[in-house]
C-alpha positions as CSV (number, residue, x, y, z in Angstrom):
1,M,0.3,0.2,-0.2
2,H,3.3,2.2,-0.5
3,I,1.8,5.4,-2.4
4,P,4.0,6.1,-5.6
5,N,5.0,10.0,-6.4
6,E,2.9,9.3,-9.5
7,M,-0.4,9.3,-7.8
8,L,-0.9,12.0,-5.1
9,N,-0.1,15.9,-5.9
10,G,-1.4,19.1,-4.9
11,T,-1.9,20.4,-1.2
12,I,-2.6,17.0,0.0
13,C,0.9,16.1,0.0
14,P,2.3,19.0,2.2
15,V,-1.1,18.7,4.6
16,T,-0.3,14.7,5.0
17,A,3.4,15.7,5.6
18,A,2.3,18.2,8.3
19,I,-0.2,15.4,9.9
20,S,2.2,12.7,10.1
21,A,5.2,15.1,11.8
22,I,3.1,16.0,14.5
23,G,2.0,12.5,14.7
24,I,5.8,11.1,15.1
25,A,6.4,14.0,17.3
26,G,3.9,12.7,20.0
27,A,4.6,9.4,19.5
28,A,8.5,10.0,20.1
29,F,7.5,12.2,23.4
30,A,5.2,9.2,24.2
31,A,7.9,6.8,24.0
32,V,10.4,9.1,25.9
33,K,7.9,9.2,28.8
34,S,6.7,5.4,28.7
35,K,7.5,3.8,32.0
36,E,7.7,0.2,29.3
37,K,10.6,0.4,26.7
38,P,11.5,-2.3,24.5
39,E,15.6,-3.0,25.0
40,A,17.2,-1.1,21.7
41,G,18.1,-4.6,20.6
42,R,14.4,-5.8,20.8
43,F,13.3,-2.8,19.0
44,A,15.9,-3.3,16.3
45,A,15.1,-6.6,15.8
46,V,11.6,-6.4,15.6
47,T,11.8,-3.1,13.2
48,A,14.5,-5.5,10.7
49,F,11.8,-8.2,10.8
50,L,8.8,-5.8,9.7
51,F,11.1,-4.7,7.2
52,A,11.9,-7.9,5.6
53,A,8.4,-9.4,5.9
54,Q,7.3,-6.4,4.2
55,M,9.3,-7.6,0.7
56,M,7.7,-10.8,1.2
57,N,4.6,-10.2,-1.3
58,F,1.9,-13.2,-1.6
59,Q,-0.4,-13.6,-4.2
60,V,-4.5,-13.2,-3.7
61,Q,-6.8,-13.2,-6.2
62,Q,-7.3,-11.3,-9.8
63,G,-3.5,-11.3,-10.3
64,T,-3.0,-9.2,-7.2
65,S,-0.8,-9.8,-4.1
66,G,-0.6,-8.2,-0.7
67,H,2.1,-8.3,2.0
68,L,2.4,-7.8,5.8
69,L,1.7,-4.3,6.5
70,G,2.7,-4.8,10.0
71,G,1.2,-2.0,12.1
72,V,-0.7,-3.8,14.2
73,L,2.4,-6.0,15.1
74,A,4.4,-3.6,15.7
75,S,2.3,-1.8,18.1
76,A,1.7,-5.1,20.1
77,L,5.3,-6.4,20.2
78,L,7.0,-3.1,21.1
79,G,4.2,-1.0,22.4
80,A,1.9,1.4,20.3
81,P,4.3,4.7,20.6
82,F,7.1,2.2,19.6
83,G,5.3,0.9,16.8
84,I,4.6,4.0,15.5
85,L,8.2,4.8,15.3
86,A,9.2,1.6,13.9
87,M,6.6,2.0,11.0
88,A,7.7,5.5,10.4
89,L,11.5,4.3,10.1
90,I,10.8,1.7,7.8
91,L,8.7,3.9,5.7
92,T,11.6,6.1,5.3
93,I,13.9,3.6,4.3
94,Q,12.1,2.1,2.0
95,S,11.2,5.9,0.3
96,I,14.9,6.7,0.3
97,V,17.2,3.8,-0.3
98,F,14.5,1.5,-2.1
99,S,12.3,4.0,-4.3
100,D,9.3,2.2,-2.5
101,G,6.9,4.7,-2.2
102,G,7.8,8.6,-3.3
103,L,9.7,10.8,-0.8
104,H,7.2,13.6,-1.8
105,V,4.1,11.3,-0.6
106,L,6.1,10.0,2.5
107,G,3.6,11.9,4.6
108,A,0.5,10.0,3.3
109,N,2.1,7.0,3.6
110,V,3.1,7.2,7.1
111,L,-0.1,8.6,7.9
112,N,-1.8,5.4,6.4
113,M,0.9,3.0,7.5
114,A,2.4,4.0,10.7
115,L,-0.3,6.4,12.5
116,I,-3.2,4.3,11.0
117,G,-2.1,1.1,11.0
118,A,-0.1,1.1,14.2
119,G,-1.6,4.0,16.0
120,F,-5.2,3.3,15.3
121,G,-4.1,-0.4,15.0
122,A,-3.5,-0.5,18.8
123,V,-6.6,1.3,20.0
124,L,-8.4,-1.5,17.8
125,R,-6.5,-4.4,19.6
126,S,-7.0,-2.6,22.8
127,G,-10.8,-2.1,22.4
128,V,-11.0,-6.0,21.4
129,L,-8.8,-7.3,24.8
130,K,-11.1,-5.3,26.7
131,K,-14.1,-7.0,25.8
132,S,-12.4,-10.5,26.3
133,A,-11.0,-12.4,29.4
134,S,-7.2,-12.1,29.1
135,S,-5.1,-14.8,27.8
136,K,-2.6,-16.2,25.1
137,I,-4.9,-16.9,22.8
138,T,-7.1,-13.5,23.2
139,E,-4.3,-11.4,22.5
140,V,-3.7,-13.6,19.6
141,L,-7.0,-12.9,18.2
142,S,-7.2,-9.6,19.0
143,A,-3.9,-8.8,17.2
144,G,-5.1,-10.9,13.9
145,L,-8.2,-8.9,14.3
146,A,-7.4,-5.5,14.5
147,A,-4.9,-6.4,11.5
148,W,-7.5,-7.3,9.2
149,F,-9.4,-4.1,10.3
150,S,-6.5,-1.8,10.3
151,V,-5.6,-2.6,6.7
152,L,-9.4,-1.5,5.6
153,T,-8.9,1.5,7.3
154,A,-5.7,2.7,5.8
155,A,-7.0,1.7,2.3
156,A,-10.0,3.8,2.5
157,A,-7.8,6.2,4.2
158,C,-6.2,6.2,0.8
159,V,-8.8,6.4,-1.2
160,A,-9.9,9.7,0.6
161,E,-6.1,10.9,0.1
162,I,-6.6,10.3,-3.5
163,A,-10.3,11.6,-3.8
164,L,-9.3,15.2,-2.3
165,T,-6.2,15.6,-5.4
166,G,-9.4,15.7,-7.4
167,A,-7.9,12.6,-9.8
168,I,-11.3,10.2,-8.7
169,P,-14.7,10.6,-7.3
170,F,-14.2,8.6,-3.5
171,Q,-17.5,6.6,-4.3
172,Q,-16.0,5.5,-7.6
173,V,-13.1,3.7,-6.3
174,V,-13.3,2.8,-2.6
175,R,-15.5,-0.1,-3.3
176,S,-12.6,-1.6,-5.1
177,M,-9.8,-0.7,-3.2
178,V,-11.2,-1.6,0.1
179,G,-12.7,-5.0,-1.6
180,V,-9.4,-6.3,-2.6
181,H,-7.4,-5.0,0.8
182,A,-10.7,-7.3,2.4
183,V,-8.9,-10.3,1.1
184,I,-5.4,-8.9,1.7
185,G,-6.6,-8.3,5.0
186,I,-7.0,-11.9,5.8
187,G,-3.0,-12.9,5.0
188,E,-2.5,-9.7,7.1
189,C,-4.7,-11.3,9.6
190,L,-3.3,-14.6,9.7
191,L,0.3,-13.4,9.3
192,T,-0.2,-11.0,12.1
193,A,-1.2,-13.5,14.6
194,L,0.9,-16.1,14.1
195,A,4.2,-13.8,14.4
196,F,2.6,-12.5,17.6
197,Y,2.4,-15.7,18.6
198,F,6.2,-16.9,17.8
199,L,7.5,-13.1,18.8
200,T,6.0,-12.4,21.9
201,E,9.0,-11.2,24.4
202,R,9.7,-14.3,26.8
203,P,11.0,-13.2,30.1
204,A,12.8,-16.2,31.4
205,L,14.7,-16.2,28.4
206,N,15.6,-12.2,28.6
207,T,19.0,-11.8,27.9
208,S,20.9,-10.1,25.0
209,T,21.1,-13.3,23.0
210,S,17.4,-14.6,23.7
211,W,14.5,-15.2,21.6
212,N,13.3,-11.8,22.4
213,I,16.2,-10.7,20.0
214,S,17.4,-13.5,17.9
215,A,14.5,-15.0,16.8
216,P,13.2,-11.7,15.2
217,V,16.5,-11.0,13.7
218,L,16.7,-14.9,11.9
219,A,13.8,-14.5,10.8
220,A,14.7,-10.9,9.1
221,V,17.6,-12.2,8.0
222,L,15.8,-15.4,6.2
223,M,13.3,-13.2,4.5
224,G,15.2,-10.5,3.5
225,G,18.3,-12.4,2.0
226,L,17.1,-16.1,1.1
227,L,13.0,-15.5,0.5
228,S,12.1,-12.4,-1.0
229,P,13.7,-12.9,-4.7
230,F,10.9,-15.6,-4.8
231,A,8.0,-13.4,-3.4
232,S,5.1,-12.5,-5.4
233,R,5.7,-10.0,-8.7
234,S,2.0,-9.5,-9.4
235,P,0.7,-6.1,-8.6
236,D,-0.3,-5.2,-4.8
237,G,-3.8,-4.0,-4.4
238,L,-3.0,0.0,-4.6
239,E,-1.3,-0.5,-7.8
240,W,-3.8,-2.7,-9.2
241,I,-6.2,-0.1,-8.4
242,A,-4.2,2.7,-9.8
243,L,-3.5,0.6,-13.4
244,K,-7.6,0.0,-13.0
245,Y,-8.4,3.4,-12.8
246,N,-5.4,4.9,-14.5
247,L,-4.3,7.1,-11.6
248,L,-0.8,7.2,-12.3
249,H,0.2,10.5,-14.0
250,N,3.7,11.2,-15.2
251,S,6.3,12.6,-12.5
252,A,10.0,13.2,-12.8
253,P,11.7,11.1,-9.7
254,A,13.0,13.7,-7.0
255,F,16.2,11.7,-6.7
256,V,17.7,8.4,-8.1
257,S,18.0,6.0,-4.9
258,L,20.8,3.5,-4.4
259,L,18.7,0.3,-4.3
260,P,15.9,1.1,-6.8
261,D,12.8,-1.4,-6.3
262,Y,14.6,-3.7,-4.0
263,T,17.9,-4.4,-6.7
264,V,21.6,-3.6,-6.7
265,P,22.1,-2.6,-10.0
266,V,25.7,-3.2,-10.6
267,I,24.4,-7.4,-9.9
268,S,23.1,-8.5,-13.0
269,S,21.7,-12.0,-11.2
270,E,18.2,-10.8,-10.4
271,I,18.0,-13.4,-6.9
272,I,21.6,-12.6,-5.9
273,S,20.6,-8.8,-6.5
274,T,17.4,-8.7,-4.7
275,S,18.5,-11.2,-2.0
276,A,21.7,-8.5,-1.4
277,A,19.2,-5.6,-1.6
278,G,17.1,-7.2,1.1
279,L,19.9,-8.2,3.4
280,T,21.1,-4.9,3.3
281,G,17.8,-3.2,3.8
282,V,17.8,-5.1,7.0
283,L,21.1,-4.5,8.6
284,L,20.0,-0.8,8.0
285,A,16.7,-0.9,9.5
286,F,18.5,-2.6,12.3
287,A,20.7,0.0,12.9
288,L,18.9,2.9,12.4
289,A,16.2,1.7,14.9
290,W,19.0,0.4,17.5
291,G,20.5,4.1,17.2
292,M,17.0,5.8,17.0
293,M,16.3,4.0,20.4
294,R,19.5,4.6,22.2
295,G,18.7,8.6,21.1
296,L,15.2,8.1,23.2
297,S,17.0,6.7,26.2
298,F,19.4,9.6,26.2
299,F,16.7,12.1,26.1
300,N,15.1,10.1,28.9
301,R,18.1,10.2,31.0
302,I,18.4,14.0,30.2
303,E,14.9,14.3,31.7
304,S,15.0,12.3,34.6
305,S,18.3,13.9,35.5
306,Y,16.0,17.3,35.9
């Protein structure tokens, strides 16, 4: 659901950028104030895992594909403010390094997949949990259900943003957009529930080399380095809608990214090129996420000293 530069133009771009900037600032403030913070290694490992998981497109109906958005999973594993920050970091890396989602529409993508996906998704999950008896099963099911609904909400928000540019009336495309993402959301639901079950922190193993860090890192390396070349090449739900309704317009790229479309230009083999780009993204996501968490801890120590 990464909106490309060719799909949005006009005032909607700076407006969504401003909303996203305010939302990220709020998430950072809440993260600094939070009493329950994930370790830097855990935050980095989950962020790297989510980056790699988004490379794994799976086939759905009508020649379309989908992939894990991961907003609800991020907030469920890390806490809502940290989930928002992790998703925003992933989207920024994807835009700047891999040309996945345009730079001037980054605000819209952050709004849809970080603030709505992880933030509103966390609210949805909390609402389901309050109405259910507390258990591991209800936690897993609530994560899956919230993930499915968050995909539909993000899809509707994407349509609203396109409609606000005047490209197409909202009512003309919303049924198709939400319909295809309702099917993609089933995959989101199942993958979120499964990943949440296996990646939930194990307090008894809470060491720097424990399951809490090693499991998501190993999964990220496996997906990014070995499995990503074999992901579905069919257009994702948003790309399919864009082609169906002719929503893409010509525009010059803002800049040329280093690893466009998750490839290394100097490597001729498509499989090796994609694997190398995937591993690079995993390492970059881990390193930047670790640095971000250390920076938040630094600000927390400064605040505590006063």
